[in-house]
N, C-alpha and C positions, 0 to 999 in steps of 0.2 A: 502493502500500498501506500508506504514512504517513498519508494523509488518513482512507482505514478504520478505522485504527488510533486516531486520534483521537476520531472519532467512538464508535468504542468506548469508548475510557477514559472519553468524557464520561458516556454513558449508565451506565459502571462507578460513576462516581465519586456518585452520588447525583442522576441528573438524568434520570431514567426518563420522564418527562412530558412533554419537550418535542415539539412539533411538527418537522417538514422544516424548516419556517422557520425556526424557533428554534434548532434545531442546526447551521443553514446559519451565523445571525449568531453562534451560540458558537463557531464552529469559521474562521468568517471565510472561508466557502467559499460561493459562488454555488449558490443554491436547488437547478438544476439538476443541479449534480452532487453535492450529497448525497443530492438523490433516486436518483439514478443510482446511487450508492455503497450507500444503506441498501437499496435494491432488491438488490443483489448478494446483500449480508449477509443479508437475508431471505432469498431463494434457498436459500442454505447452508447455515441453521438457526443463523447467529452473534446473531441479532438476531430477536428477534417480536414484533408488536403487540399494544398493552397490550388488554386488551378492554375495551369498555366506555368507554374514555375514551383522550384522544391519548397519542401518544409508544411508545416502544418500552423493552424492555426486554430483556436480554440473553438471546440463548437454548441449550438445551441441548449443542449442539455445543461452545460454549465452557468449559460446564459440565463436560463428559468430557475436554476438554485439559487443564482444569487440575487435575483429578483424576489424570490421567497424568502430569501433569509435579511434584508431590505426592508422587506413588506413585514418579516414576521416582529422586525424588531419597531419599527415604527408604531404598529397595532398596539405590541404589548406596552410601548412610551405612552401612546394615547390613551389605551383603554385601563392603565394603573389607578386615576383618581376613581373613576366608574366603578371597578371591581373594586377599591374600598368601601365605596358608598353603597354598594350592592350588600356588601356582607354586614356593614353595620346598620341598614335597612333591615335587613331578612334577620340576622343572629346567625347565619349559615355561613358552611363554606361558600365560596366566591371563586369561581375558578374562569378562564380565557383558555380555550383549546383554536389547534386549527388543524384542517385534514392532512393525513401523510400518510397516501396510499390506501388501505384497508381501516389504518387506525387514525386514532384522534392522539396528538401531542397536546400536553398541557404547557403552554408558555409562561402562565404564570397563574398566580392564586392568593388569595385570603383569607386567611382562618379564623374559626370563629372561637369562641371561648368557653361554649357551653360543653360539658363535662365529656358527654356522649358526642361524638361527632362524626363526619366522614372524613378522612383521611385520602388524599389524592399529592404524589411526591411532584413539583415543577420537574418538567421533562419526562412523566410519565407518559405511558403509552395506554389505549385499551381502544376495543374493536368499535367501529364507529358507528354499526349497525344496532346497537343495542346500549347506547348510551344517550342522554339528551343533545348534549353539544355534538356530538357526530350526526344525528339523524336530523336534526334543525340544518346542516350543512348540506347530508345528501339529499334534502328535501328541492334544492336548488341548484343541484348537479343534473347532467345531462343523460339519459335512461343507459346509453348504452356504457357508461362510469359505472352507474348504479347497480347494471347487470353483472357487471367485471367483479364488484364487491360483493355483490351477494351472491355469488355463484360458489362463495366459500365458507357462507353463512352456518353457524351450528348452535345449537341449543345450550346455553349455561344456567338458565334454570325455566320454570316452567311457562315462565311470562315473556321469554325470547321468542321475537317473531321472525320465522325464518321462512315461511312460503312466499314464492316471489310476487305473488299478486295480493296477497294480505299486506306483504311490505310495502307495495306502490301504493295502495288504497293509502296505509298509515304515512306515506311518506305526502299522501296529496290533504290529508286531512292535516298535517303540520305549515304545510302553506297557507292553508286555506286560515286556518288562525293565527299564525304567525309565532307558534312556540309548538316545542316541543316536551314530552312528559318521560319520563324513565320512571319506569314500575317496577323496579329490583328487576330489571331485564340482563346487567349480566349479574350483577351479585343481588340476591332474593334480599338481603338488607338493606340494601343502599339504594336510592332512588333521585332523582333530580329534576327541575328543568331548564329551559335554555331556550335563547332568540339569537337569530344570525345576525352577524355584522355584516355591513356592504362599505365597498373602497368606492370612490370617488366614481367611479366607469358603473358603479351598482352589482358589481360581481360580490359573489356572497366568499367573504376571506376569512373567516373565523366565526366564533360563538362565545356567548357568555351566558353564564347560567350560574345557579346553585346547585350544590350536591349535600343531601341530607339523608338523615338514618330514617329507613322505609315509615318510621312511625310516626314520622312527625310531618309524612308528605299526604295529610289528610285532605280531604275535600275541601274543607275549610280553609286550609291554607294554601291549595294548590291558586287559586284563583290572585292573592294574594303576592305570591313568587311568581308567577306567570306575568304579572302585572310589571311587577319591579325590573324582572329579567328584560322584557322588553322594551322597558324604558332606559334600561342600562345600555342595550344594542344599539335601539335608535341613537343615543348621545354620542355613540363612541362612531356609529357610521356618520353620522354629521360632521363631529369633525374630522373625521376621513375624508371629506367632501363628497358623503352622499346625501341628495336633496331630496329624496322622495319616500315615499310612507314604506315600512318595514311589511304592511299587509300587502300592500298594492304589489311591491316590485315583483319583476317577472323571473325565469329563471336565466343563470347567466351562462 
């Protein structure tokens, strides 16, 4: 991995016209090793061959990763005060998450002071299709992307939705309401509610919500948690440049 990264850093440093032999000399590796690494990086779209001249340039996949990294940092910074406010108003664990493949990654959180509370580590992952933050992001993804993720769904609890048609109806209901609910679908003793965050172009880029012990996710409490999560998501979206309504927004 380090050898491949050294090659990427070399190309990115302003030396895009080096041949495999020259790359090998620069990184002090055998030509055969560099050729193998370059072939792998090219196959995965991290580098591309230059057109009409020797050497390689950074590929579109690296551009996408860079954009995602910058976007993730921006969202985290913008969302932090709203995350703190959500935790204060709900007295529950407030979380910020983004989609990464079939899972969500928790970018940030604010814990609550209650003795019995849910726990999620920053940087932790969870299957997107059975938690509130993941489901509200998936609700605004294209059908082909949802199908790809749903192809590997499995039951974690008796509440996990794994039938495709049922899951698609579930996502349609989330779009209609503007928020998602998790009734113990990943861990039977943990639930949550979440709403989607949109960027300036209207794309759903993250989700903000609260995670609670399932015994506190009562019918009386759900409306209040949903309302507060939607308000927090709308506030973050507005700061990111989105001027539309969370409920009226179309699939990005």
